[in-house]
N, C-alpha and C positions, 0 to 999 in steps of 0.2 A: 611457319614462323608468324605468317599471316600479312597482308599487309596495311601498311599505316595510314587509311584513310583520311584520316585528320590533316596529316600533314599534307597529302597530295593536294586536298581539298583547299588549302591555305594559299596554294600557290598563285601567281598572275592569270590570269584569264586564258592568255595564249599558251602559257606552259602547260594548264590546263589541257586546253583542246588537243595539244599535241602530244599528252600523255594516252588521251582517249583515243588517238589513233592510232599509236603504236599499241596500245591492249587491241586494238580491233585487228589488227594485222600480226598481232604474236610476237612481235619483235620485243618487248619489254616482259620480262620473266622476273619472280621473284618476288621479294620485297623492295619497295622503292625507298624506304628508310629505315633501316636496322637501329635505331640509335633507342635504344630501352631504357625507358623510362622506370623508377623506383617502382611504381606500382605494378610495374611488367613484371619485374625481377623479384619482390617479394609480397607473401603473403603477408601484408599490414593489415588485415583484420585481425590475424592470429599473434601479431610482430607488430606493434607499431613503433618501428625502429625509428620513423620518421618522427615522433614526438616524446622522445627519451626521456624530456622534462615535463611531460603530463605524469598524471599518478599509474595509468598502465603502464608508460616507459619506463617510471620507474621502479615499480613491482618487478616487471619484465627484467630490468639489469638487476637488479637486488638479488632475486632467485639465481642468477646464471652465475653473479660474482658469487656467491654461496655454494653454489656446486662447484666451482670451478677452485675456489679455497679449500674444501674438503675434500674433492676429489682428483683435483687436476683437470677435468673437464667439464664442459658446459655445451650443454644438447640444445637442436632447436627443431624438432622434428616439423615435416612439413614447410621448411624456412623458404625453401623457391618456390615463383609462382610455376604454375602447371606448363605454359609454353616455353617460360625461360629454360625448367629442366627439361622438357624435349627436344630445345634446341642443345642445351647441353650435352646431353646422352648421343644426339647424333653426330655432336663434332668429336666427341670422344671417343666412340665407336668408329666411325672414320677414319681418324687419324690413327687411331690404337696399331696398324698394321706399320705403320711408317716409325712410331715410338722407340726411342733409344732403347735398347733392352741388357740390363745390369745382370752379369752372374759374379759379383763378387763378394769377398769377405773385407770384412770391417769390427773393429770393437764397439763396445758400447758406447764409446763415446765420441766415434766418427775420427777418431785419430788414425794416420797410416803409419807411423813410426812408433816402436817399440819402445818400450823402457828396460833396460837392459839389468835394472836394478831391481826387477823383477821379477819373480820365476815368468815362465811361460803361459801356465795355467791360470796366473792372476788375470781378475777380470780385464785390467789395464792391456795386457795383453792380447787374452784371448779372442779368436779371432773368427765372426758367426757367417754363415752365409745370407744372403740376400738375393733375391731372382725377382726383380721387378724392370720394367718399362716404364720410359715418361717421354712425355709429350712435355716440350717447353716450352715457358712462357710468349718466346718470340715466334713459335711457331701457332701460335692460336689464334684466331681471329680477332682481329684488334675491334669489330663490331657485335662480336659473337655475346654471349651470356655471361660466360665466363668471366674474359676481360671488362666487361662493361660493372659487372658487381664490383671486380677487384678496384676499379677505378673510382667506383662511388664514393663520397665524402661519407655520406649518412653511414654507408656501409664501413667504412673507416672508424667514424664517432663511434658504433656500437663496439666495435675490437674493443677504442680505449676506454670505452664506460664499463665494460664487462671488467677488461685484465687491470682497471684500476692506474691507469700507466699513458702515457703519451705515447703513442704509435706511430711507428712510420713504413708505409710503402718500402720495399725494397729496392733498390736501383740494380737489380741483378736480372741482366737479360735471359737469363736462364730460369732462374729457380724463382722468381717473385711468388709467378703463379702455374702451376702446370698441372698436368693430369698422370697419373699413377695407373698402368693398366697391370694387374695382377694375371698371369693366365695360370692353367692346373697346375697346383703341386708347387706354386711360386708364394713366398711369403718376404716379409721383411723383418730380419733379427733384430730382436730386443736392442734398444738404441737411445740415445738424446738427441735433440735437434740443433744445429747451430745458431738456430734464429731464437729469441724467446719465445714469442707464442706462434703457433702456428693453427692455421683454422681449415677444417676441412669441409667437404661438399658432396656427399654421397650420390653416386649418380648411378649405379648400376651393382645390382649383391651378386657374389658368388651363389652356385647352388648348395653348396654346404661351406662351412667352413671360413676363412678371410677375415674373422672378427679382428677389430681395433681393442686391443687389450692396451691397458696404461695402468701405472703405479697413482699413488697420489704422491705431490712430489719428494724426491726422496734429497733432492740438495739444492743447495742457497745458489751455487754461482757455477759458470763452465768450468771453473779450478776446482770444485769441490766433485772428487772421484766417487764418493758417496760409495768407499769399494764393497762394504759386508752387505748393507741393502741390496746393491746393485747385482752382486754374485750372486746372493741369495735367490734373487726372483729369477735370474738367470739360470741356476741349477734346478731350481724347483720349475719351471715351467717352459723348460726346453728340453731340448739331446744334448744341450752342451753341461759340462761340468767344469765350475769357476770356481777359483780362489779369492779372497780370503773365507775360507767356512768356518764361520763363527756358531754358536749356539743358539742364537735369535732365528725364530721363522723368518719365512720370508713374508716381505710387507704384503696385503691383500693387493689382488691383481682384478680389476673389473672392467667390462665389455662392453662399449658404447652402442649405441641405437644407430643400424644402420640403412635403416628403409631409404630410398631415395628421395631428395631433397632436403635430408636433414642435414643441418649445418652444426659441427662440433667446435667450438673454440680450447685449445688445452695447451698447457705451459710446457712447450717440447722440450725447451733448454731445461727443464728442471724433473719434469716426469719422464720415467723410464717408459716404452711403449714399443708396440711390435705388433703388425700386421700377421697371425696365425695362418698357417698355410691354406690355400684353397684348394677345395675338393668338387671333383664335377666339371662340367665342361662349358659352364659359363664364364667368361670374364670379369673379375671385382674393377671396377671404374670409380674412380675418386679424384677430385679436383683438389687438389693443394695450394692454400693461401698463406704468403707469409710474410711476419710483420718483425720489423726492430724497433728496438726501444730508443735509437738515435737513427738520423737520417743517412744515407749514403749506405746502408749494408750492402754488403757483397759476400756468398758463399765463396768458400776457401776454392781453388783451384782444384785441391784431391777432389772435393767434394762437387764440382761441376763434371771433373771428369768421369764420377763415378755413374753419376745419373744420366748425363745429357751425351755423355763421348767428346766433348770439346770445354774449353773454355770461352770465357766474356768476360 
């Protein structure tokens, strides 16, 4: 990640002399200060998120808002700076072996209890298999690129500007920001998120498969099942057969770009989405940043237990 030379040179003369001495005997290793600045985190020449009120910033937001409105997802290829991306990939790969592995079933709404008034094959009750490992927020380095990006207020402003809503970081010690790890043959079945907006950052692609697939927004609230449309997507684009089966065709499904460093902002509470099965030997690594429309949001204990093996 490199040493922050400017910060070293700004210290008092005595401290500088001590640092030189420590360097000379090999006692000080790695970076002196890991506090990333925004230009180190984000390619501002391509995405001027620090000037959202300027002409270029307004144009950037306008394009992203239109993409989010029409398709359910706004993409920013090459968003993360090269050094920050290298740091994030290194952290994700290093911590992947200890990530909590989930091999569980859930319905499209991530609800644990079934509705006995509906058939077992109804999409409200149909349980689909998800296999993914996840490194929780409290396991990420506080001074690493991923947590620094999540904590950055300019980044928060971008998410709010694109979504057109007041957005707040989660108070979830596990799920505020995390890294998902997909091994070969693993997938995340079709689902809606509990948080209103989700932001992902691509870190490493699979050899094949592992596409992030999503629909345009299908429902208006977390209480709206959008059962017919949801069942049609699940039945058409997976091995599951969900009811109710209407005569209408399934809503269109899109695949988001996933080159490393690509940021995605999508309306996960309203757009049905999944990670398709991973093929090949390489892991699929992606950081997930979650935001809510009110302060204090925490995922339910069921969701925490499923993805991190504990509650907080």
